Backbone as a printed PyTorch tensor [residue, N CA C, xyz], in Angstrom:
tensor([[[ 12.4610,   8.2640,  -7.2390],
         [ 12.1810,   6.8720,  -6.9890],
         [ 11.9620,   6.2330,  -8.4410]],

        [[ 12.6280,   5.1880,  -8.7200],
         [ 12.5100,   4.5240, -10.0740],
         [ 12.3230,   3.1040,  -9.8700]],

        [[ 11.0290,   2.6040,  -9.9480],
         [ 10.7720,   1.1960,  -9.8170],
         [ 10.6140,   0.6950, -11.2920]],

        [[ 11.3730,  -0.2500, -11.6430],
         [ 11.2680,  -0.7510, -13.0530],
         [ 10.0670,  -1.5660, -13.2250]],

        [[  9.5570,  -2.3690, -12.1940],
         [  8.4640,  -3.3010, -12.4250],
         [  7.6690,  -3.4070, -11.1580]],

        [[  6.4450,  -3.6390, -11.2900],
         [  5.5570,  -3.9090, -10.0910],
         [  6.0030,  -5.2570,  -9.4090]],

        [[  6.8030,  -6.0780, -10.1420],
         [  7.3120,  -7.3490,  -9.5000],
         [  7.8930,  -7.1360,  -8.1140]],

        [[  8.5270,  -5.8830,  -7.9200],
         [  9.0740,  -5.5360,  -6.6650],
         [  8.0060,  -5.7830,  -5.5300]],

        [[  6.7600,  -5.4800,  -5.7920],
         [  5.7030,  -5.5830,  -4.8700],
         [  4.7880,  -6.7960,  -4.9350]],

        [[  5.0910,  -7.6690,  -5.9330],
         [  4.2380,  -8.8740,  -6.1700],
         [  4.1480,  -9.7940,  -4.8890]],

        [[  2.8320,  -9.9470,  -4.4940],
         [  2.6430, -10.8930,  -3.2510],
         [  2.9750, -10.1130,  -1.9240]],

        [[  3.2540,  -8.9270,  -1.9570],
         [  3.6020,  -8.1440,  -0.7260],
         [  2.4740,  -7.2630,  -0.3450]],

        [[  2.6130,  -6.7340,   0.9820],
         [  1.7740,  -5.6240,   1.4660],
         [  2.7790,  -4.5470,   1.5740]],

        [[  2.4140,  -3.3000,   1.2070],
         [  3.2280,  -2.1040,   1.1490],
         [  2.5060,  -1.0000,   1.7910]],

        [[  3.1190,  -0.3470,   2.7470],
         [  2.6190,   0.7620,   3.4170],
         [  3.3200,   2.0440,   2.7230]],

        [[  2.5630,   2.8360,   1.9290],
         [  3.0660,   4.0170,   1.1840],
         [  2.8540,   5.3100,   2.0430]],

        [[  3.8790,   6.1550,   2.1530],
         [  3.6980,   7.4650,   2.8160],
         [  3.6260,   8.5140,   1.6650]],

        [[  2.6630,   9.3850,   1.8940],
         [  2.4930,  10.5770,   0.9880],
         [  2.3610,  11.6930,   1.8670]],

        [[  3.3970,  12.4160,   2.1080],
         [  3.4020,  13.4780,   3.0920],
         [  3.2470,  12.9490,   4.4840]],

        [[  2.2540,  13.4190,   5.1040],
         [  1.9190,  12.9450,   6.5390],
         [  0.9490,  11.8410,   6.5300]],

        [[  0.3650,  11.4100,   5.4140],
         [ -0.6200,  10.2890,   5.3490],
         [  0.0930,   9.0780,   4.8680]],

        [[ -0.5100,   7.9400,   5.2370],
         [ -0.0760,   6.6420,   4.8320],
         [ -1.2960,   5.8280,   4.2440]],

        [[ -0.9590,   4.9820,   3.2410],
         [ -1.9440,   4.1520,   2.6820],
         [ -1.3880,   2.7180,   2.4650]],

        [[ -1.8820,   1.7300,   3.0330],
         [ -1.2860,   0.3380,   2.7770],
         [ -2.1060,  -0.3280,   1.6860]],

        [[ -1.4110,  -1.1530,   0.9030],
         [ -1.9610,  -1.8840,  -0.1370],
         [ -1.5460,  -3.2630,  -0.2950]],

        [[ -2.3130,  -4.1950,  -0.9480],
         [ -1.8360,  -5.4610,  -1.3090],
         [ -2.3450,  -5.6320,  -2.7800]],

        [[ -2.0300,  -6.6810,  -3.4390],
         [ -2.4370,  -6.9730,  -4.7840],
         [ -2.1470,  -5.7710,  -5.7090]],

        [[ -0.9150,  -5.2850,  -5.5690],
         [ -0.5290,  -3.9270,  -6.1800],
         [ -0.2270,  -4.1180,  -7.6860]],

        [[ -0.7290,  -3.1330,  -8.3490],
         [ -0.4570,  -2.9170,  -9.8070],
         [ -0.0760,  -1.4250, -10.0960]],

        [[  0.4900,  -1.1670, -11.2680],
         [  0.7390,   0.1690, -11.6470],
         [ -0.1640,   0.4200, -12.8290]],

        [[ -0.8170,   1.6400, -12.9060],
         [ -1.7030,   1.9530, -13.9900],
         [ -1.5210,   3.4080, -14.2460]],

        [[ -1.5970,   3.7880, -15.5510],
         [ -1.5880,   5.2220, -16.0720],
         [ -3.1300,   5.7300, -15.8990]],

        [[ -3.2320,   6.8470, -15.1530],
         [ -4.5460,   7.4710, -15.0370],
         [ -4.3540,   8.9500, -15.2170]],

        [[ -4.9710,   9.4910, -16.2560],
         [ -4.8860,  10.8550, -16.6500],
         [ -3.4410,  11.2950, -16.7680]],

        [[ -2.5970,  10.4110, -17.3810],
         [ -1.2510,  10.6640, -17.7440],
         [ -0.3360,  10.6170, -16.5100]],

        [[ -0.8250,  10.0950, -15.3910],
         [  0.0550,   9.9300, -14.2300],
         [  0.1230,   8.4600, -13.8500]],

        [[  1.3370,   8.0010, -13.4780],
         [  1.5440,   6.6590, -12.9590],
         [  1.0030,   6.6270, -11.5930]],

        [[  0.1030,   5.6010, -11.4210],
         [ -0.5430,   5.3160, -10.1240],
         [ -0.3540,   4.0040,  -9.6820]],

        [[ -0.2970,   3.8030,  -8.2810],
         [ -0.2620,   2.5960,  -7.6630],
         [ -1.6360,   2.2190,  -7.1950]],

        [[ -2.2100,   1.1160,  -7.7010],
         [ -3.5370,   0.5890,  -7.3790],
         [ -3.4190,  -0.7510,  -6.6090]],

        [[ -4.3110,  -0.8810,  -5.6450],
         [ -4.2530,  -2.1280,  -4.9260],
         [ -5.5190,  -2.2370,  -3.9680]],

        [[ -5.5020,  -3.1720,  -3.1380],
         [ -6.5800,  -3.4010,  -2.1670],
         [ -6.0690,  -3.1120,  -0.7560]],

        [[ -7.0500,  -2.7670,   0.1300],
         [ -6.7300,  -2.5170,   1.4920],
         [ -6.5040,  -3.7550,   2.2080]],

        [[ -5.3480,  -3.8680,   2.9180],
         [ -5.0750,  -5.1700,   3.6700],
         [ -5.7950,  -5.2050,   5.0540]],

        [[ -5.8130,  -6.3600,   5.6560],
         [ -6.2740,  -6.5280,   6.9940],
         [ -5.6040,  -5.6140,   8.0180]],

        [[ -6.3890,  -4.9840,   8.8600],
         [ -5.8850,  -4.1810,   9.9920],
         [ -5.5700,  -2.7620,   9.4840]],

        [[ -5.7310,  -2.4730,   8.3330],
         [ -5.3060,  -1.1070,   7.7070],
         [ -6.3120,   0.0760,   8.1400]],

        [[ -7.5650,  -0.3480,   8.3870],
         [ -8.5960,   0.6580,   8.7710],
         [ -9.3270,   0.1980,  10.0260]],

        [[ -9.9400,   1.1250,  10.6560],
         [-10.6510,   0.8520,  11.9540],
         [-11.6940,  -0.1630,  11.6400]],

        [[-11.6910,  -1.1930,  12.5230],
         [-12.6730,  -2.4010,  12.3410],
         [-12.6780,  -3.0450,  11.0110]],

        [[-11.5980,  -2.8000,  10.1900],
         [-11.4390,  -3.3800,   8.8920],
         [-12.5980,  -3.0030,   7.9710]],

        [[-13.0940,  -1.8140,   8.1360],
         [-14.2280,  -1.3480,   7.2610],
         [-13.9640,  -1.3220,   5.8030]],

        [[-12.7070,  -1.0150,   5.5260],
         [-12.2740,  -0.8330,   4.0900],
         [-11.4660,  -2.1730,   3.5500]],

        [[-11.4790,  -3.2750,   4.3300],
         [-10.8350,  -4.4390,   3.9390],
         [-11.1450,  -4.9160,   2.5380]],

        [[-10.1690,  -5.1260,   1.7810],
         [-10.3090,  -5.5420,   0.3060],
         [-10.9280,  -4.5530,  -0.6590]],

        [[-11.1490,  -3.3390,  -0.1740],
         [-11.6310,  -2.2640,  -1.0580],
         [-10.4840,  -1.8490,  -1.9870]],

        [[-10.7670,  -1.4580,  -3.2050],
         [ -9.6880,  -0.9610,  -4.1230],
         [ -9.3370,   0.4950,  -3.7890]],

        [[ -8.0700,   0.7730,  -3.8400],
         [ -7.5770,   2.1080,  -3.4730],
         [ -6.3830,   2.4670,  -4.4370]],

        [[ -6.0090,   3.7040,  -4.4240],
         [ -4.8840,   4.0800,  -5.2010],
         [ -4.2350,   5.3950,  -4.8380]],

        [[ -2.9550,   5.5990,  -5.3030],
         [ -2.3350,   6.8540,  -5.0000],
         [ -1.3730,   7.1110,  -6.2490]],

        [[ -1.2180,   8.3690,  -6.4910],
         [ -0.3110,   8.7600,  -7.4970],
         [  1.1300,   8.4150,  -7.1490]],

        [[  1.8780,   7.7790,  -7.9630],
         [  3.2150,   7.3200,  -7.6990],
         [  4.1720,   8.5500,  -7.4610]],

        [[  3.9590,   9.6370,  -8.0710],
         [  4.8120,  10.8290,  -7.8160],
         [  4.6030,  11.4860,  -6.4470]],

        [[  3.4510,  11.1200,  -5.6900],
         [  3.2810,  11.6700,  -4.3860],
         [  3.8150,  10.7300,  -3.3720]],

        [[  4.2410,   9.6170,  -3.6200],
         [  4.8880,   8.6790,  -2.6760],
         [  6.1920,   9.2230,  -2.2360]],

        [[  6.3770,   9.3940,  -0.9510],
         [  7.6740,   9.9070,  -0.4250],
         [  8.6060,   8.7480,   0.1170]],

        [[  7.9190,   7.6780,   0.5680],
         [  8.5870,   6.4290,   1.0530],
         [  7.6030,   5.3700,   1.2010]],

        [[  8.2600,   4.1740,   1.4450],
         [  7.2390,   3.0010,   1.6040],
         [  7.9610,   1.9040,   2.3940]],

        [[  7.2360,   1.0610,   3.0520],
         [  7.7030,  -0.0850,   3.7650],
         [  7.0670,  -1.3960,   3.1110]],

        [[  7.9150,  -2.4020,   2.8660],
         [  7.5110,  -3.5660,   2.2390],
         [  7.2610,  -4.6030,   3.2930]],

        [[  6.1500,  -5.3330,   3.3240],
         [  5.9900,  -6.4380,   4.2910],
         [  5.7590,  -7.7430,   3.4360]],

        [[  6.3540,  -8.7920,   3.8600],
         [  6.3210, -10.0490,   3.0880],
         [  4.9400, -10.6670,   3.0190]],

        [[  4.0780, -10.4590,   4.1670],
         [  2.7390, -11.0460,   4.1130],
         [  1.7700, -10.0350,   4.7840]],

        [[  0.5230, -10.3600,   4.5690],
         [ -0.5570,  -9.5030,   5.1720],
         [ -0.5320,  -9.6550,   6.5820]],

        [[ -0.1710, -10.8490,   7.0760],
         [ -0.0980, -11.2130,   8.5350],
         [  1.0710, -10.3700,   9.2330]],

        [[  2.1880, -10.2280,   8.5610],
         [  3.2870,  -9.5220,   9.0630],
         [  2.8280,  -7.9900,   9.1200]],

        [[  2.1600,  -7.4350,   8.2280],
         [  1.7240,  -6.0950,   8.2240],
         [  0.7250,  -5.9340,   9.3810]],

        [[ -0.3160,  -6.9060,   9.4760],
         [ -1.2060,  -6.8550,  10.5650],
         [ -0.5520,  -6.8660,  11.8880]],

        [[  0.4190,  -7.7470,  12.1640],
         [  1.1840,  -7.7350,  13.4380],
         [  1.8910,  -6.3950,  13.6410]],

        [[  2.4260,  -5.8670,  12.6920],
         [  3.0490,  -4.5280,  12.8130],
         [  2.1540,  -3.4110,  13.2580]],

        [[  0.9740,  -3.4090,  12.6530],
         [ -0.0840,  -2.4110,  12.9790],
         [ -0.4900,  -2.5960,  14.3540]],

        [[ -0.7140,  -3.8570,  14.7480],
         [ -1.2710,  -4.0830,  16.0680],
         [ -0.2200,  -3.8080,  17.1530]],

        [[  1.0430,  -4.0080,  16.8520],
         [  2.1180,  -3.6630,  17.8290],
         [  2.3050,  -2.1590,  17.9160]],

        [[  2.0650,  -1.4570,  16.7950],
         [  2.1340,  -0.0080,  16.9020],
         [  1.0860,   0.7690,  17.5500]],

        [[ -0.1160,   0.1200,  17.7340],
         [ -1.2470,   0.5950,  18.4450],
         [ -1.1370,   0.6390,  19.9220]],

        [[ -0.0200,  -0.0300,  20.5010],
         [  0.1430,  -0.1980,  21.9040],
         [  0.5190,   1.0620,  22.5440]]])
């Protein structure tokens, strides 16, 4: 995977898959941590049970990302999560 710029994710909510785990983020930036490119962002609405982690900062190593889904808005992501819980 080669993303030239974080502009790809600017203003979006992205659900990243890392193996069998997923992590959704908004306000995404890329940072180098301990020599590794990492995706850093905040937890969006509906990403955790009872929104306990809403707006908390989170991150994942870019090289551990296996795939991702890009949502145009936080509401679109929230609707997708709610529909998948049925």
